[in-house]
C-alpha positions as CSV (number, residue, x, y, z in Angstrom):
1,X,-14.8,61.1,-76.9
2,X,-12.6,58.8,-79.0
3,X,-12.7,55.1,-78.3
4,X,-9.3,53.6,-78.1
5,X,-9.0,50.0,-79.2
6,X,-5.9,47.8,-79.2
7,X,-4.2,47.5,-82.6
8,X,-2.7,44.3,-83.8
9,X,-0.2,44.9,-86.6
10,X,0.9,41.5,-87.7
11,X,1.1,37.9,-86.6
12,X,4.6,37.9,-85.0
13,X,3.5,40.7,-82.7
14,X,0.6,38.6,-81.5
15,X,3.1,36.1,-80.0
16,X,4.3,38.9,-77.7
17,X,1.1,38.7,-75.6
18,X,1.8,36.0,-73.1
19,X,-0.8,33.7,-71.5
20,X,-2.4,34.6,-68.2
21,X,-0.7,32.8,-65.3
22,X,-2.6,29.8,-63.9
23,X,-0.8,29.9,-60.6
24,X,-3.9,31.2,-58.8
25,X,-4.2,30.2,-55.1
26,X,-7.7,29.6,-53.8
27,X,-6.6,29.0,-50.2
28,X,-7.2,32.6,-49.1
29,X,-10.7,33.8,-48.5
30,X,-10.2,37.1,-50.5
31,X,-9.5,38.1,-54.0
32,X,-5.8,38.5,-54.8
33,X,-4.3,41.9,-55.8
34,X,-2.5,42.0,-59.2
35,X,-0.3,44.6,-60.8
36,X,1.2,45.2,-64.3
37,X,4.9,44.5,-64.5
38,X,7.4,45.0,-67.3
39,X,6.6,43.6,-70.7
40,X,2.9,43.6,-69.8
41,X,3.4,40.8,-67.2
42,X,0.6,40.4,-64.7
43,X,2.1,40.0,-61.2
44,X,0.5,39.1,-57.9
45,X,1.3,41.3,-54.9
46,X,2.4,39.1,-52.0
47,X,1.2,40.3,-48.7
48,X,1.9,38.7,-45.4
49,X,-1.2,37.3,-43.7
50,X,-1.4,39.3,-40.5
51,X,-4.9,38.2,-39.8
52,X,-5.5,36.4,-36.5
53,X,-7.7,33.3,-36.1
54,X,-11.0,33.2,-37.9
55,X,-13.9,34.9,-36.3
56,X,-15.9,31.7,-36.1
57,X,-13.2,29.9,-34.1
58,X,-12.9,32.9,-31.7
59,X,-16.7,32.8,-31.1
60,X,-16.7,29.0,-30.5
61,X,-13.8,29.2,-28.1
62,X,-15.5,32.0,-26.1
63,X,-18.8,30.0,-26.0
64,X,-17.0,26.8,-24.7
65,X,-15.2,28.7,-22.0
66,X,-18.4,30.3,-20.8
67,X,-20.1,27.0,-20.7
68,X,-17.3,25.4,-18.6
69,X,-17.2,28.2,-16.1
70,X,-21.0,28.4,-15.7
71,X,-21.1,25.6,-13.0
72,X,-18.2,26.9,-10.9
73,X,-18.8,30.7,-10.8
74,X,-20.9,32.5,-8.3
75,X,-23.9,34.5,-9.5
76,X,-22.1,37.8,-9.1
77,X,-19.0,36.6,-10.9
78,X,-21.2,35.1,-13.6
79,X,-22.9,38.4,-14.2
80,X,-19.6,40.3,-14.4
81,X,-18.3,37.7,-16.8
82,X,-21.4,38.1,-19.0
83,X,-20.9,41.8,-19.1
84,X,-17.2,41.4,-20.2
85,X,-18.1,38.8,-22.8
86,X,-20.9,41.0,-24.1
87,X,-18.5,43.9,-24.7
88,X,-16.0,41.4,-26.3
89,X,-18.7,40.1,-28.6
90,X,-19.6,43.7,-29.6
91,X,-15.9,44.4,-30.2
92,X,-15.7,41.3,-32.4
93,X,-18.7,42.4,-34.3
94,X,-17.2,45.8,-35.0
95,X,-13.9,44.2,-36.1
96,X,-15.8,41.9,-38.4
97,X,-17.5,44.9,-40.0
98,X,-14.2,46.7,-40.4
99,X,-12.5,43.6,-41.9
100,X,-15.5,43.0,-44.3
101,X,-14.1,42.9,-47.9
102,X,-15.7,45.1,-50.4
103,X,-17.8,42.4,-52.1
104,X,-19.4,44.7,-54.7
105,X,-16.0,46.1,-55.8
106,X,-14.7,42.6,-56.1
107,X,-17.5,41.4,-58.3
108,X,-17.1,44.5,-60.5
109,X,-13.4,43.9,-60.9
110,X,-14.0,40.2,-61.7
111,X,-16.7,41.2,-64.3
112,X,-14.4,43.7,-66.0
113,X,-11.6,41.2,-66.0
114,X,-13.8,38.5,-67.5
115,X,-15.0,41.0,-70.2
116,X,-11.4,41.8,-71.1
117,X,-10.5,38.2,-71.3
118,X,-13.6,37.5,-73.5
119,X,-12.5,40.3,-75.8
120,X,-9.0,38.9,-76.0
121,X,-10.4,35.4,-76.7
122,X,-12.1,36.7,-79.8
123,X,-8.9,38.2,-81.1
124,X,-6.5,35.3,-80.3
125,X,-6.1,31.9,-81.7
126,X,-4.1,28.7,-80.9
127,X,-2.4,28.2,-77.6
128,X,-3.1,31.8,-76.5
129,X,-6.8,31.2,-76.9
130,X,-6.6,28.1,-74.7
131,X,-4.7,30.1,-72.0
132,X,-7.4,32.8,-72.2
133,X,-10.1,30.1,-71.7
134,X,-8.2,28.8,-68.6
135,X,-7.9,32.3,-67.3
136,X,-11.7,32.8,-67.8
137,X,-12.4,29.6,-65.9
138,X,-10.2,30.7,-63.1
139,X,-11.9,34.1,-62.9
140,X,-15.3,32.3,-62.7
141,X,-13.9,30.1,-60.0
142,X,-12.8,33.2,-58.1
143,X,-16.2,34.7,-58.5
144,X,-17.8,31.5,-57.0
145,X,-15.3,31.5,-54.2
146,X,-16.1,35.2,-53.5
147,X,-19.8,34.3,-53.4
148,X,-19.1,31.5,-50.9
149,X,-17.0,33.7,-48.7
150,X,-19.9,36.3,-48.7
151,X,-22.3,33.5,-47.6
152,X,-20.0,32.4,-44.8
153,X,-19.5,36.0,-43.7
154,X,-23.3,36.5,-43.6
155,X,-23.6,33.3,-41.5
156,X,-20.9,34.5,-39.1
157,X,-22.7,37.8,-38.8
158,X,-25.8,36.0,-37.9
159,X,-24.0,33.8,-35.3
160,X,-22.4,36.8,-33.8
161,X,-25.7,38.6,-33.5
162,X,-27.2,35.5,-32.0
163,X,-24.4,35.3,-29.5
164,X,-24.8,38.9,-28.6
165,X,-28.5,38.5,-28.0
166,X,-27.8,35.4,-25.9
167,X,-25.2,37.2,-23.8
168,X,-27.6,40.1,-23.3
169,X,-30.3,37.8,-22.1
170,X,-27.9,35.9,-19.9
171,X,-26.6,39.1,-18.4
172,X,-30.1,40.2,-17.6
173,X,-30.8,36.8,-16.0
174,X,-27.7,36.9,-13.9
175,X,-28.5,40.4,-12.7
176,X,-32.0,39.2,-11.8
177,X,-30.6,36.2,-9.9
178,X,-28.2,38.5,-8.1
179,X,-31.0,40.7,-7.0
180,X,-33.1,37.7,-6.0
181,X,-30.3,36.2,-3.9
182,X,-29.6,39.5,-2.3
183,X,-33.2,39.8,-1.3
184,X,-33.2,36.3,0.1
185,X,-30.0,36.9,2.1
186,X,-31.4,40.1,3.5
187,X,-34.6,38.3,4.6
188,X,-32.6,35.5,6.3
189,X,-30.4,38.1,8.1
190,X,-33.4,39.9,9.4
191,X,-35.0,36.6,10.5
192,X,-31.8,35.6,12.3
193,X,-31.6,39.0,14.0
194,X,-35.2,38.6,15.2
195,X,-34.5,35.1,16.6
196,X,-31.4,36.3,18.4
197,X,-33.3,39.2,19.9
198,X,-36.1,36.9,21.1
199,X,-33.6,34.5,22.7
200,X,-31.9,37.4,24.4
201,X,-35.1,38.7,25.7
202,X,-36.1,35.3,27.0
203,X,-32.8,34.8,28.8
204,X,-33.0,38.2,30.4
205,X,-36.5,37.4,31.6
206,X,-35.4,34.0,33.0
207,X,-32.6,35.7,34.9
208,X,-34.9,38.2,36.4
209,X,-37.5,35.6,37.3
210,X,-35.1,33.0,38.8
211,X,-32.0,34.5,40.4
212,X,-32.0,32.0,43.3
213,X,-32.0,28.9,41.0
214,X,-29.0,30.3,39.2
215,X,-27.1,30.9,42.4
216,X,-27.9,27.4,43.5
217,X,-26.6,26.0,40.2
218,X,-23.4,28.0,40.6
219,X,-22.9,26.7,44.1
220,X,-23.5,23.1,43.0
221,X,-20.9,23.6,40.2
222,X,-18.4,25.0,42.7
223,X,-18.9,22.0,45.0
224,X,-18.4,19.6,42.1
225,X,-15.2,21.4,41.1
226,X,-13.8,21.2,44.6
227,X,-14.7,17.5,44.9
228,X,-12.9,16.9,41.6
229,X,-9.8,18.7,42.8
230,X,-9.8,16.7,46.0
231,X,-10.1,13.4,44.0
232,X,-7.3,14.6,41.7
233,X,-5.0,15.3,44.7
234,X,-5.8,11.9,46.1
235,X,-5.1,10.1,42.8
236,X,-2.0,11.9,41.5
237,X,-0.2,10.2,38.6
238,X,3.1,10.2,40.5
239,X,1.6,8.3,43.4
240,X,0.2,5.7,41.0
241,X,3.6,5.3,39.4
242,X,5.3,4.9,42.7
243,X,2.8,2.2,43.7
244,X,3.4,0.4,40.4
245,X,7.2,0.5,41.0
246,X,6.7,-0.8,44.5
247,X,4.6,-3.7,43.2
248,X,7.1,-4.5,40.5
249,X,9.9,-4.6,43.1
250,X,7.8,-6.8,45.4
251,X,7.2,-9.2,42.5
252,X,10.9,-9.4,41.7
253,X,11.7,-10.1,45.4
254,X,9.1,-12.8,45.6
255,X,10.4,-14.5,42.5
256,X,14.0,-14.3,43.8
257,X,12.9,-15.7,47.2
258,X,10.9,-18.5,45.5
259,X,13.9,-19.6,43.4
260,X,16.2,-19.5,46.5
261,X,13.6,-21.5,48.4
262,X,13.5,-24.1,45.6
263,X,17.3,-24.4,45.6
264,X,17.4,-24.7,49.3
265,X,14.7,-27.4,49.2
266,X,16.7,-29.3,46.6
267,X,19.9,-29.0,48.6
268,X,18.2,-30.1,51.7
269,X,16.7,-33.2,50.0
270,X,20.1,-34.0,48.5
271,X,21.8,-33.7,51.9
272,X,19.1,-35.8,53.5
273,X,19.5,-38.4,50.8
274,X,23.3,-38.3,51.2
275,X,22.9,-38.8,54.9
276,X,20.6,-41.7,54.5
277,X,22.6,-43.4,51.8
278,X,26.2,-42.8,52.9
279,X,27.1,-46.1,51.3
280,X,26.0,-45.0,47.8
281,X,28.7,-45.3,45.1
282,X,27.0,-43.1,42.5
283,X,25.4,-39.7,42.4
284,X,23.2,-37.6,39.9
285,X,24.7,-34.3,38.9
286,X,23.4,-31.5,36.7
287,X,20.7,-28.8,36.8
288,X,17.2,-30.3,37.0
289,X,15.7,-28.0,34.4
290,X,14.8,-28.3,30.7
291,X,17.8,-27.6,28.5
292,X,20.4,-29.0,30.9
293,X,22.1,-32.4,31.0
294,X,21.9,-35.0,33.8
295,X,24.9,-37.2,34.4
296,X,25.6,-40.3,36.6
297,X,29.0,-40.1,38.2
298,X,30.8,-42.3,40.7
299,X,31.4,-40.8,44.1
300,X,33.5,-43.6,45.7
301,X,36.7,-45.2,44.7
302,X,35.2,-48.6,45.4
303,X,32.5,-48.0,42.8
304,X,32.6,-49.9,39.5
305,X,33.3,-47.9,36.4
306,X,30.1,-46.5,35.1
307,X,30.9,-47.5,31.5
308,X,30.8,-51.1,32.7
309,X,27.3,-50.8,34.2
310,X,23.9,-51.3,32.7
311,X,21.7,-48.2,33.0
312,X,18.0,-47.5,32.4
313,X,16.2,-44.1,32.8
314,X,12.5,-43.8,33.9
315,X,9.9,-41.1,34.2
316,X,8.0,-40.9,37.5
317,X,4.6,-39.4,38.0
318,X,4.0,-36.7,40.6
319,X,2.9,-39.4,43.1
320,X,5.9,-41.6,42.3
321,X,3.5,-44.6,42.0
322,X,4.3,-45.5,38.4
323,X,7.5,-45.6,36.4
324,X,7.6,-45.3,32.6
325,X,10.8,-46.5,31.0
326,X,12.4,-44.1,28.5
327,X,13.1,-46.2,25.5
328,X,16.7,-45.8,24.3
329,X,17.8,-43.9,27.4
330,X,20.5,-46.4,28.5
331,X,23.5,-44.1,28.8
332,X,25.0,-42.3,31.8
333,X,23.9,-39.0,30.3
334,X,20.3,-37.9,29.7
335,X,19.0,-34.5,28.5
336,X,15.4,-33.8,29.6
337,X,13.0,-32.8,26.8
338,X,9.7,-30.8,27.0
339,X,7.7,-34.0,27.8
340,X,9.7,-34.5,31.0
341,X,8.7,-31.1,32.5
342,X,6.8,-31.6,35.8
343,X,8.0,-35.2,36.2
344,X,10.7,-36.9,38.4
345,X,13.4,-38.8,36.6
346,X,15.0,-41.9,38.0
347,X,18.0,-44.0,36.8
348,X,18.6,-47.7,37.7
349,X,22.2,-48.8,37.7
350,X,23.0,-52.6,37.5
351,X,26.5,-53.8,38.4
352,X,27.5,-57.3,39.6
353,X,23.9,-58.3,40.2
354,X,23.2,-55.2,42.3
355,X,20.9,-52.4,41.5
356,X,21.3,-48.8,42.6
357,X,18.5,-46.2,41.9
358,X,19.1,-42.5,41.6
359,X,16.2,-40.0,41.5
360,X,16.0,-36.3,40.9
361,X,15.3,-34.2,44.0
362,X,12.3,-32.4,42.4
363,X,10.3,-32.4,39.1
364,X,12.0,-31.0,36.0
365,X,11.5,-27.3,35.8
366,X,10.6,-25.5,32.5
367,X,13.3,-23.4,30.8
368,X,13.0,-19.7,31.3
369,X,12.0,-17.8,28.2
370,X,11.0,-20.9,26.2
371,X,7.3,-20.1,26.1
372,X,7.8,-16.6,24.6
373,X,10.4,-18.0,22.1
374,X,7.8,-20.6,20.9
375,X,5.2,-17.9,20.6
376,X,7.6,-15.9,18.4
377,X,8.1,-19.0,16.2
378,X,4.4,-19.4,15.7
379,X,4.1,-15.8,14.5
380,X,6.6,-16.6,11.7
381,X,5.4,-17.8,8.3
382,X,8.2,-20.3,8.0
383,X,9.9,-22.1,11.0
384,X,13.3,-23.1,10.0
385,X,16.4,-24.2,12.0
386,X,20.0,-24.7,11.0
387,X,21.1,-28.2,12.0
388,X,23.9,-30.7,11.5
389,X,23.3,-34.3,10.8
390,X,25.1,-36.4,13.4
391,X,23.6,-39.8,12.4
392,X,21.6,-41.2,9.5
393,X,19.9,-44.6,9.8
394,X,21.9,-45.4,12.9
395,X,25.3,-44.7,11.4
396,X,27.5,-41.7,11.9
397,X,27.2,-39.1,9.2
398,X,30.6,-38.0,7.8
399,X,29.6,-34.6,6.5
400,X,29.3,-31.9,9.1
401,X,27.8,-29.3,6.8
402,X,24.8,-27.3,7.9
403,X,21.3,-28.3,6.7
404,X,17.9,-26.7,7.0
405,X,15.2,-28.3,9.2
406,X,11.8,-26.9,8.3
407,X,8.8,-27.3,10.7
408,X,5.6,-26.9,8.7
409,X,2.0,-27.0,9.6
410,X,1.4,-30.3,7.8
411,X,4.9,-31.8,7.3
412,X,8.6,-31.8,8.3
413,X,11.4,-31.4,5.8
414,X,15.2,-31.7,6.0
415,X,17.3,-30.4,3.1
416,X,20.3,-28.4,1.9
417,X,19.7,-25.9,-0.8
418,X,17.9,-27.6,-3.6
419,X,18.6,-31.1,-2.3
420,X,16.0,-32.6,0.0
421,X,17.1,-35.3,2.4
422,X,13.7,-36.2,3.8
423,X,10.2,-34.8,3.6
424,X,7.1,-36.4,5.2
425,X,3.7,-35.4,6.5
426,X,2.7,-35.9,10.1
427,X,1.6,-39.5,10.6
428,X,1.2,-42.1,13.4
429,X,4.4,-43.9,12.3
430,X,6.5,-40.7,12.6
431,X,8.6,-40.3,15.8
432,X,10.2,-37.1,17.1
433,X,11.9,-36.7,20.5
434,X,15.1,-35.7,22.2
435,X,18.2,-37.8,21.5
436,X,18.7,-40.4,24.2
437,X,22.0,-41.8,23.2
438,X,24.1,-39.6,25.5
439,X,27.1,-37.5,24.4
440,X,28.2,-33.9,25.2
441,X,25.6,-32.5,22.7
442,X,22.6,-34.5,24.0
443,X,20.8,-31.4,25.1
444,X,21.0,-29.9,21.5
445,X,20.3,-33.2,19.7
446,X,17.0,-34.4,18.3
447,X,15.9,-37.9,17.0
448,X,13.6,-38.0,14.0
449,X,12.1,-41.1,12.4
450,X,10.1,-39.9,9.3
451,X,9.1,-43.5,8.4
452,X,10.3,-47.0,9.3
453,X,13.8,-47.7,8.3
454,X,14.8,-44.1,7.8
455,X,16.0,-42.0,10.9
456,X,18.1,-39.0,11.6
457,X,19.9,-37.5,14.6
458,X,20.0,-33.7,14.2
459,X,22.2,-31.3,16.3
460,X,20.8,-27.8,16.7
461,X,22.8,-24.6,17.5
462,X,21.3,-24.2,21.0
463,X,19.2,-26.1,23.5
464,X,16.4,-23.5,23.1
465,X,16.1,-24.1,19.4
466,X,16.0,-27.9,19.9
467,X,13.2,-27.6,22.5
468,X,11.4,-25.0,20.5
469,X,11.4,-27.3,17.4
470,X,10.0,-30.1,19.5
471,X,7.2,-28.0,20.9
472,X,6.3,-26.4,17.5
473,X,6.2,-29.8,15.7
474,X,4.1,-31.4,18.3
475,X,1.6,-28.5,18.2
476,X,1.2,-28.7,14.4
477,X,1.0,-32.5,14.6
478,X,-1.8,-32.2,17.2
479,X,-3.7,-29.8,14.8
480,X,-3.5,-32.7,12.3
481,X,-4.8,-35.2,14.9
482,X,-1.4,-36.9,15.2
483,X,0.4,-37.5,18.5
484,X,4.1,-36.8,17.8
485,X,6.5,-38.3,20.4
486,X,9.3,-40.7,20.9
487,X,9.1,-44.5,21.2
488,X,6.4,-45.6,23.6
489,X,5.7,-42.0,24.7
490,X,2.2,-41.7,23.3
491,X,0.6,-42.5,26.7
492,X,2.4,-39.6,28.4
493,X,0.9,-37.1,25.9
């Protein structure tokens, strides 16, 4: 056999041998494949990486999924899952064996390549020798990488075997648990059957021993059912509803008759008074209820003009034994306020040295619906009213723009937008009452003295709002231990 060795003719031909490429990629976990190209070029065959995820990641993913599902699967499902995962692990192990790179062949190729490079190194000089040394270092690095890959592959094989053993053991444990649970369930079923059988036998025996008692119980139940039916017939819902409608109608009739009776009594008292005092020149007109206006009018041509007379209004107690003068009520018109409810009102008229007294026929009646309206106000978080300032500090107020009157739990406030006219807490010096200066809007007007030297006359939109504001303010003031009333009205409260 003849040994063939490379021949080197001269120095220029040595430059033809090019340096080994240093573009070696160590990212992949296998040795690259090279081929010889034209002009003795070493080319690397590019191959698409069709491999899936690494075996280690697949094993870790399967292990984590099994651990998560362990607590929420039944024993039977867990056993079937273990069997499936066991077959999957075996399949992965077979695939790993198939994809195992031929490590021995790789080492042999690397050794042959290194020997060839060492042989070339002894023949070459200069730059080519440096390139050969770099190529040798790259081959050695590839050998080290190949060794590391073999170690990792051995470790993965060991982990796969360990996982297979674990899955086998878990599958056996699951099967054992399934059998154990099946045996427990069978035992419980048998026990339940025996208990049901014993209960059935006991019931049969009781029925055979006491047929008479059962009949008596049935008869008693029938009697109770019949009694219940009789009571139901006696107390039918339709009859109850009819009775409620009748009661409601009777209440309405009684209320209407009581109002008619009160009107008749007042008319009778007025007629008697007219018959007794035929020579009277003045009379009192208007509804004697809260929210109305009482007026003094002349009823004779011989009477002096009421505007030229001096007038003073009084409150009378129910026994008419004491008269309380109403400070400021010196006009022919007076609008009762909540403090006047349940009391008689009397007016003294002085003209030419003579005095004429007029008295209401009955105590002042409360306004209908005012109580429920005040309760609605108390349920609100803020009690506010739209008012117009008629007088301020005793003088007529020129602007007729709307203002906001706020009734709070601790203070009263009057303002418009961001401007505050007055704001004061409840105190003994504060006064609040109905307006007593007369006028067509007296029933809607309110007098407020926050402090001395500063007063307002406010006109509300309705009589109900004016009386509701009075009652709400006095209730809040009473909670603050303050009696809120008009001038000299403290004794009446």
